[in-house]
Every structure is written in C-alpha cells, then in structure tokens.
C-alpha positions as CSV (number, residue, x, y, z in Angstrom):
1,X,189.8,54.7,226.0
2,X,186.8,53.9,223.8
3,X,186.2,55.6,220.5
4,X,182.7,57.2,220.0
5,X,180.6,55.6,217.3
6,X,179.3,58.0,214.6
7,X,175.6,57.6,213.8
8,X,174.9,55.9,210.5
9,X,173.7,58.0,207.6
10,X,172.2,55.1,205.7
11,X,168.6,55.8,204.8
12,X,168.8,59.5,205.7
13,X,167.1,61.9,203.2
14,X,169.5,63.7,200.8
15,X,170.4,67.3,201.5
16,X,168.3,69.9,199.7
17,X,169.7,71.8,196.6
18,X,170.2,71.2,192.9
19,X,172.1,68.1,191.9
20,X,175.8,68.6,191.4
21,X,177.0,69.4,187.9
22,X,173.6,70.5,186.7
23,X,173.2,74.1,185.6
24,X,169.9,75.9,186.2
25,X,167.7,76.1,183.2
26,X,167.6,79.4,181.3
27,X,165.1,80.8,178.8
28,X,166.2,80.7,175.2
29,X,166.9,84.1,173.7
30,X,164.0,85.9,172.0
31,X,164.9,85.4,168.3
32,X,162.7,85.1,165.3
33,X,163.1,82.1,163.0
34,X,163.9,82.5,159.3
35,X,161.1,80.1,158.2
36,X,157.9,81.8,159.4
37,X,154.2,82.1,158.6
38,X,154.1,85.9,158.7
39,X,156.7,87.5,160.9
40,X,157.8,84.7,163.3
41,X,156.7,86.7,166.3
42,X,154.3,84.2,167.9
43,X,156.8,81.3,167.4
44,X,159.6,83.4,169.0
45,X,157.4,84.2,172.0
46,X,156.2,80.6,172.4
47,X,159.8,79.4,172.4
48,X,161.0,82.1,174.8
49,X,158.1,81.6,177.2
50,X,157.9,77.8,177.0
51,X,154.3,77.9,175.6
52,X,152.7,76.2,172.6
53,X,152.7,78.2,169.4
54,X,148.9,77.7,168.9
55,X,148.2,79.2,172.3
56,X,150.3,82.3,171.6
57,X,148.6,82.8,168.2
58,X,145.1,82.4,169.8
59,X,145.9,85.0,172.4
60,X,147.2,87.4,169.7
61,X,144.0,87.0,167.7
62,X,141.8,87.5,170.7
63,X,143.8,90.6,171.8
64,X,143.5,92.0,168.2
65,X,139.7,91.4,168.1
66,X,139.2,93.0,171.5
67,X,140.8,96.4,170.7
68,X,143.6,96.0,168.3
69,X,146.3,95.7,171.0
70,X,147.4,92.3,169.7
71,X,148.2,93.7,166.2
72,X,150.1,96.6,167.6
73,X,152.1,94.4,169.9
74,X,152.8,92.0,167.0
75,X,154.1,94.9,164.8
76,X,156.2,96.3,167.6
77,X,157.9,92.9,168.3
78,X,158.3,92.3,164.6
79,X,160.2,95.5,164.3
80,X,162.4,95.0,167.4
81,X,163.0,91.3,167.8
82,X,166.1,90.3,165.7
83,X,166.3,87.3,163.5
84,X,168.4,84.2,164.3
85,X,171.8,83.8,162.8
86,X,171.6,82.3,159.3
87,X,174.3,79.7,159.9
88,X,174.6,77.5,156.9
89,X,171.2,78.5,155.5
90,X,170.4,81.3,153.2
91,X,170.4,84.8,154.8
92,X,166.9,85.6,153.6
93,X,163.5,84.9,155.3
94,X,161.1,82.2,154.0
95,X,157.4,82.9,154.6
96,X,154.8,80.2,154.1
97,X,152.0,82.7,153.7
98,X,152.0,84.9,150.5
99,X,151.1,88.1,152.2
100,X,151.1,90.3,149.0
101,X,148.8,87.9,147.2
102,X,146.5,87.8,150.2
103,X,146.3,91.6,150.2
104,X,145.4,91.6,146.5
105,X,142.8,88.9,147.1
106,X,141.2,91.0,149.9
107,X,141.2,94.1,147.7
108,X,139.5,92.1,144.9
109,X,136.9,90.7,147.4
110,X,136.2,94.2,148.6
111,X,135.7,95.4,145.0
112,X,133.4,92.5,144.3
113,X,131.4,93.2,147.5
114,X,131.0,96.9,146.5
115,X,129.8,95.8,143.0
116,X,127.2,93.4,144.5
117,X,126.0,96.1,146.9
118,X,125.7,98.7,144.2
119,X,123.8,96.4,141.9
120,X,121.5,95.4,144.7
121,X,120.5,99.0,145.4
122,X,122.3,99.2,148.9
123,X,123.5,102.5,150.0
124,X,127.2,101.6,150.2
125,X,129.9,104.0,151.3
126,X,131.8,104.3,148.0
127,X,134.5,106.6,149.3
128,X,135.5,104.3,152.2
129,X,135.3,101.3,149.9
130,X,137.6,102.8,147.3
131,X,140.0,104.0,150.0
132,X,140.2,100.4,151.4
133,X,140.8,99.0,147.9
134,X,143.5,101.5,147.2
135,X,145.2,100.9,150.6
136,X,145.1,97.1,150.2
137,X,146.5,97.3,146.6
138,X,149.2,99.7,147.6
139,X,150.1,97.6,150.6
140,X,150.4,94.5,148.4
141,X,152.8,96.3,146.0
142,X,154.8,97.8,148.9
143,X,155.1,94.3,150.5
144,X,156.3,92.7,147.3
145,X,158.9,95.4,146.7
146,X,160.0,95.5,150.4
147,X,159.7,92.3,152.4
148,X,159.4,89.8,149.4
149,X,162.8,91.0,148.1
150,X,164.5,89.3,151.0
151,X,162.2,86.3,150.9
152,X,164.1,83.4,149.3
153,X,160.8,81.6,148.5
154,X,159.5,84.4,146.3
155,X,160.8,85.0,142.8
156,X,161.0,88.2,140.8
157,X,158.1,87.0,138.7
158,X,155.8,87.0,141.8
159,X,156.4,90.7,142.3
160,X,155.3,91.4,138.7
161,X,152.2,89.3,139.1
162,X,151.2,91.1,142.3
163,X,151.8,94.5,140.7
164,X,149.7,93.7,137.6
165,X,146.9,92.2,139.7
166,X,146.8,95.2,142.0
167,X,146.6,97.5,139.0
168,X,143.7,95.4,137.5
169,X,141.8,95.5,140.8
170,X,142.1,99.3,141.0
171,X,141.0,99.8,137.4
172,X,138.0,97.5,138.0
173,X,137.1,99.3,141.2
174,X,137.2,102.7,139.5
175,X,135.1,101.5,136.6
176,X,132.5,99.8,138.9
177,X,132.0,103.0,140.9
178,X,131.9,105.2,137.8
179,X,129.3,103.1,135.9
180,X,127.1,102.2,138.9
181,X,126.7,105.7,140.3
182,X,127.8,108.3,137.7
183,X,128.4,111.6,139.3
184,X,131.0,114.3,139.5
185,X,132.3,113.1,142.9
186,X,132.5,109.5,141.8
187,X,134.3,110.6,138.6
188,X,136.9,112.3,140.7
189,X,137.3,109.2,142.9
190,X,137.6,107.0,139.8
191,X,140.3,109.3,138.4
192,X,142.1,109.1,141.7
193,X,142.0,105.3,141.7
194,X,143.4,105.3,138.1
195,X,146.2,107.5,139.3
196,X,147.0,105.1,142.1
197,X,147.0,102.3,139.5
198,X,149.5,104.2,137.4
199,X,151.6,104.7,140.6
200,X,151.5,101.0,141.2
201,X,152.8,100.3,137.8
202,X,155.6,102.9,138.1
203,X,156.6,101.9,141.7
204,X,159.3,99.4,140.8
205,X,161.0,101.8,138.4
206,X,160.8,104.6,141.0
207,X,162.3,102.3,143.6
208,X,165.1,101.3,141.2
209,X,165.9,104.9,140.3
210,X,166.0,105.9,144.0
211,X,168.3,103.0,144.9
212,X,170.7,103.9,142.0
213,X,170.6,107.5,143.1
214,X,171.5,106.6,146.7
215,X,174.2,104.2,145.5
216,X,175.8,106.9,143.3
217,X,175.6,109.4,146.1
218,X,177.3,107.0,148.5
219,X,180.0,106.2,146.0
220,X,180.6,109.8,145.4
221,X,181.0,110.5,149.1
222,X,183.4,107.5,149.5
223,X,185.4,108.8,146.5
224,X,185.7,112.3,148.1
225,X,186.8,110.8,151.4
226,X,189.3,108.6,149.6
227,X,190.7,111.6,147.8
228,X,191.0,113.5,151.0
229,X,192.8,110.6,152.7
230,X,195.1,110.2,149.7
231,X,196.1,113.8,149.7
232,X,196.8,113.7,153.4
233,X,198.8,110.6,153.2
234,X,200.7,111.8,150.2
235,X,201.7,115.0,152.0
236,X,202.8,113.2,155.2
237,X,203.4,109.4,155.1
238,X,204.6,109.1,151.5
239,X,207.0,112.0,151.9
240,X,208.4,110.5,155.0
241,X,208.9,107.1,153.4
242,X,210.7,108.8,150.4
243,X,212.9,110.7,152.8
244,X,213.8,107.5,154.6
245,X,214.8,105.9,151.3
246,X,217.0,108.8,150.3
247,X,218.8,109.0,153.6
248,X,219.2,105.2,154.0
249,X,220.5,104.4,150.5
250,X,218.9,102.1,148.0
251,X,220.9,99.0,149.0
252,X,220.0,99.2,152.8
253,X,217.5,97.0,154.5
254,X,215.7,100.1,155.9
255,X,215.3,101.5,152.3
256,X,213.9,98.2,151.1
257,X,211.3,98.1,153.9
258,X,210.3,101.7,153.3
259,X,210.1,101.1,149.6
260,X,207.8,98.1,150.1
261,X,205.5,100.1,152.4
262,X,205.4,103.0,149.9
263,X,204.5,100.6,147.1
264,X,201.7,99.0,149.1
265,X,200.3,102.4,150.2
266,X,200.4,103.8,146.6
267,X,198.6,100.7,145.4
268,X,195.9,101.2,147.9
269,X,195.6,104.9,147.3
270,X,195.4,104.7,143.6
271,X,193.4,101.4,143.5
272,X,196.1,99.4,141.9
273,X,195.6,96.7,144.6
274,X,193.0,95.1,142.4
275,X,195.1,93.4,139.7
276,X,193.9,93.7,136.1
277,X,193.4,90.3,134.6
278,X,196.3,89.4,132.1
279,X,197.8,92.9,132.1
280,X,201.5,93.2,131.1
281,X,202.3,96.3,133.2
282,X,200.6,95.0,136.3
283,X,202.4,91.7,136.1
284,X,205.8,93.4,135.7
285,X,205.0,95.6,138.7
286,X,204.2,92.5,140.7
287,X,207.5,90.9,139.7
288,X,209.4,94.0,140.6
289,X,207.8,94.2,144.0
290,X,208.8,90.6,144.7
291,X,212.4,91.1,143.6
292,X,212.7,94.2,145.8
293,X,211.9,92.1,148.9
294,X,214.8,89.7,148.1
295,X,217.6,92.0,146.8
296,X,219.0,95.3,147.8
297,X,217.6,97.2,144.8
298,X,214.9,99.7,143.9
299,X,213.0,98.9,140.7
300,X,210.9,101.7,139.2
301,X,208.4,100.5,136.6
302,X,207.0,103.1,134.2
303,X,204.4,101.9,131.6
304,X,203.0,103.9,128.7
305,X,200.5,103.0,126.0
306,X,197.4,100.9,126.0
307,X,197.0,98.0,128.3
308,X,198.0,94.8,126.5
309,X,197.7,91.1,127.6
310,X,200.7,89.7,129.4
311,X,203.0,87.7,127.0
312,X,204.7,84.8,128.6
313,X,208.0,85.2,126.8
314,X,208.3,88.9,127.5
315,X,207.3,88.4,131.2
316,X,209.9,85.7,131.6
317,X,212.7,87.6,129.9
318,X,211.8,90.8,131.8
319,X,211.9,89.0,135.0
320,X,215.3,87.5,134.2
321,X,216.7,90.9,133.2
322,X,215.3,92.6,136.4
323,X,216.7,89.8,138.5
324,X,220.2,90.1,137.0
325,X,220.2,93.8,137.5
326,X,219.1,93.5,141.1
327,X,221.6,90.7,141.8
328,X,224.7,92.1,140.1
329,X,224.2,95.8,139.9
330,X,221.8,96.7,142.8
331,X,220.9,100.2,143.6
332,X,218.3,101.9,141.3
333,X,216.9,99.9,138.4
334,X,214.5,101.5,135.9
335,X,212.0,99.5,133.9
336,X,210.2,101.2,131.0
337,X,207.3,99.4,129.2
338,X,205.9,100.8,126.0
339,X,203.0,99.1,124.2
340,X,201.6,100.1,120.9
341,X,199.9,98.7,117.9
342,X,203.3,97.6,116.5
343,X,204.3,95.6,119.5
344,X,205.7,95.8,123.0
345,X,209.1,97.2,124.0
346,X,210.7,96.7,127.4
347,X,213.8,98.5,128.6
348,X,215.6,97.4,131.8
349,X,218.5,99.8,132.8
350,X,220.8,99.6,135.8
351,X,223.9,101.6,137.0
352,X,226.1,98.7,137.7
353,X,229.6,97.8,136.4
354,X,228.1,96.5,133.1
355,X,228.4,93.1,131.4
356,X,230.3,91.9,128.3
357,X,228.6,89.0,126.6
358,X,231.7,88.0,124.8
359,X,233.6,87.6,128.0
360,X,231.0,85.3,129.6
361,X,231.9,81.6,129.8
362,X,230.1,79.2,127.5
363,X,228.3,77.6,130.4
364,X,226.7,80.8,131.6
365,X,223.3,80.6,129.8
366,X,221.4,83.1,131.9
367,X,221.4,85.9,129.4
368,X,222.0,83.9,126.2
369,X,219.1,81.5,126.8
370,X,216.8,83.0,129.4
371,X,216.7,86.4,127.7
372,X,218.1,86.4,124.1
373,X,217.2,82.9,123.2
374,X,213.7,83.0,124.7
375,X,212.8,86.2,122.8
376,X,214.2,84.8,119.6
377,X,212.1,81.6,119.9
378,X,209.0,83.8,120.5
379,X,209.6,85.8,117.3
380,X,211.0,88.8,119.0
381,X,214.5,90.2,119.8
382,X,216.6,91.0,122.8
383,X,219.7,93.3,122.9
384,X,222.1,93.8,125.7
385,X,224.3,96.9,125.5
386,X,226.1,99.4,127.8
387,X,224.0,102.1,129.3
388,X,224.1,105.8,128.5
389,X,227.7,107.1,128.9
390,X,229.0,103.6,129.1
391,X,227.8,103.1,132.7
392,X,225.6,100.2,133.6
393,X,223.7,97.9,131.3
394,X,220.6,98.3,129.2
395,X,218.5,95.3,128.1
396,X,216.0,96.0,125.3
397,X,213.2,93.4,124.7
398,X,211.1,93.7,121.5
399,X,208.1,91.6,120.7
400,X,206.2,92.5,117.5
401,X,202.4,92.5,117.4
402,X,202.2,89.3,115.3
403,X,204.6,87.3,117.4
404,X,203.8,84.5,119.9
405,X,202.0,85.7,123.0
C-alpha cells in the first residue's frame, strides 16, 4: 500500500496574525511630567496620542485664538490629569517658564501703554485698564503663593520679588491715572488700586495665619478624637487586660502577655511611645518592659520630680537590681524613681524571700560589684536591706547632683 505524499509548504506565504510572543502596542497613560513649561498638558497629550509636542501646542494656540476653547480645555486637563510618580526625583514640579514674573511683566506693560495713551491724548478706557492691571498683579501674587510653593526651581526670594514688583506696578498705575486725568472717579479708582496693593503686601501673612489656624484646628480635632478613643479603650480594653492579669497571677505566661499589651496600649494612648532623649525615667521604663518579657514578674515604675538626663551608673545598677528581683523573687516588683536638685534616688522593692549579703559566697559579685561597687565608683551609694516587715528586699540607689553622670 502506497503512502500519500503531503504537499510541500516551502515557499507558501505565512499565516496572517501577529507574530508570536509580541504583545499589541498600548497607549501610554495620560500623565503630566514634573519638568514642564507651564502645566505639562500639551506634552502629556502628545505622548498619549503619539503626536509631536509642537503640533499639540500649535493646535492649542489656534483653538484659543478662535474662541477660547483651547485655553478652557488646557485648564480642565491641568486640573484633572495627574502627575507622574516622583520616583527618585523631588516630589515638586519644575517649570521652565516663570509664570508669576510674566504676569507682572504684562501688568507693567499694560500700565506703560495706558501712560503712553493718556499722554498722547487718546481716549483710553481707564477703568478696564486698571482692572486688567489689578487682575494681572493679583494673579501673579496668587501664582507665587500657590503653584510656585511646590516648584522646586523657585526660591522663597522669588515670591518676595514678585510681590514687591506687583505692588510697585499697582502704585504706579494708580498714580498715572490720578495725575493724567484728575477727577473724582479716577481718585476712587486710584484708591482702590492702592488698597489692592496693600492686599498684595499682606497676602503672605494672611495665608500664613490661615494655614496656622487650619493646622491648629486639625490638631485640636485629632486631640479630641484621641481623647475619646483613650477613654473608650480605658473603660473596655485596659480593664479587661487588668482583669486577666489579676486572675492569671503575676508569674503566669498569660499575665506577662497581658501586661506587655497593656504597657504598649498605655504608651500609645498617653503618647509615651515617643521616647524622650536621654531621660532617666523613660529609659528605666524601657528596661522594665524588656525584663518583663523574659521573666515571670511585673515591674511597676513610678517616677516623680523633674526629668533628668539618664546617668549610666544609675541605669546599669537599676537594671541589675530589677533583673535580680525578677529572677529570684518574681511576682510584683515596684520601682520608684525620685529626682530633685539634690540628686537622684531609685528604690527597687520585691516580695521575695530576701537576700543576706553576708551569707553570699565571695565569688558572687552580682550585688557587690554590679550594684554597690558601681554606685560607689560613680560617687553615689547603694544599700540592700530587707523590705517593710522583713519581707522581700529593698535596694536603694543614691546619686548626688555633683556625682559622675
């Protein structure tokens, strides 16, 4: 039986369709660049539509001259089209055209043209001319206070220069109109222009006061919300955590976890989560929180007096005393820190079996060197004695004001 011969496909045209592995082209997203001439709208449209930037700008100018539609479309897209992600660059916008300075220049040119027209005897429309100068000058100041604040290529000095130049243009315009055509109407217009100039000078201060007022209002609202949340959490969550600790016992794992959560929540509610730089009480609280995570003990730190810088000898000796109390006594350990002009006193009390320094072997240097010896070398003192009623141990650390810190 003969096998049929398949027709050869050599030289046949390829099948229609896109080449394998090649994704269809897509338009780039409509995003404005951060380095722009004015607003970046024409460049964004050109990139999105695949056209040349010059062509899009020409069409925008023609549409503006034919009826103003181009300007309206430009402003609409400027307000709605988002900016590109900053990436590694600065988050602001860099404009190559100083818009505020251009507006001041146009206002100055309008003032000069009015002066030339009035000197030449032309019947110029003074009211419209002054209105145009006032709008241009006010627009320049508004632009410098608004858009130029986010422009990384503009300095704070440029805003001051624009404001002073706008004020000068307004004063000159009012003086020109008042001297060229003295009348009651022109006097009123000149006074109005001077008032606008005064507003231009006062605009930055008004903006600053308004910003501060809004910031204070927002801070007050946040503080009220925080107080409401704190009251609610104190009445519910903190009470529950305290009940868990009392029922479980101070030495249990459940009590330690509940104690850690209570401490974190209290720090957040009362804004103690932001540590004070070089503060003795804050550093002792941090040490106590770390010890509670490793040993079955509850350390309650109470600090009174003014905030004092953390002294390295006191911190090290206090840490050793708290660690010994948590390791050998467990349960509840109280730490009392009192700071005054005379010095710093720290009391660490536990409810354990107590300790007899005379009965300790000679090679046990934890209390002798880490607590008593360290405080003596720093110019302070440390005493270890039985607690109230002979139960437990009390360690008293004393560092005078003139000692080493």
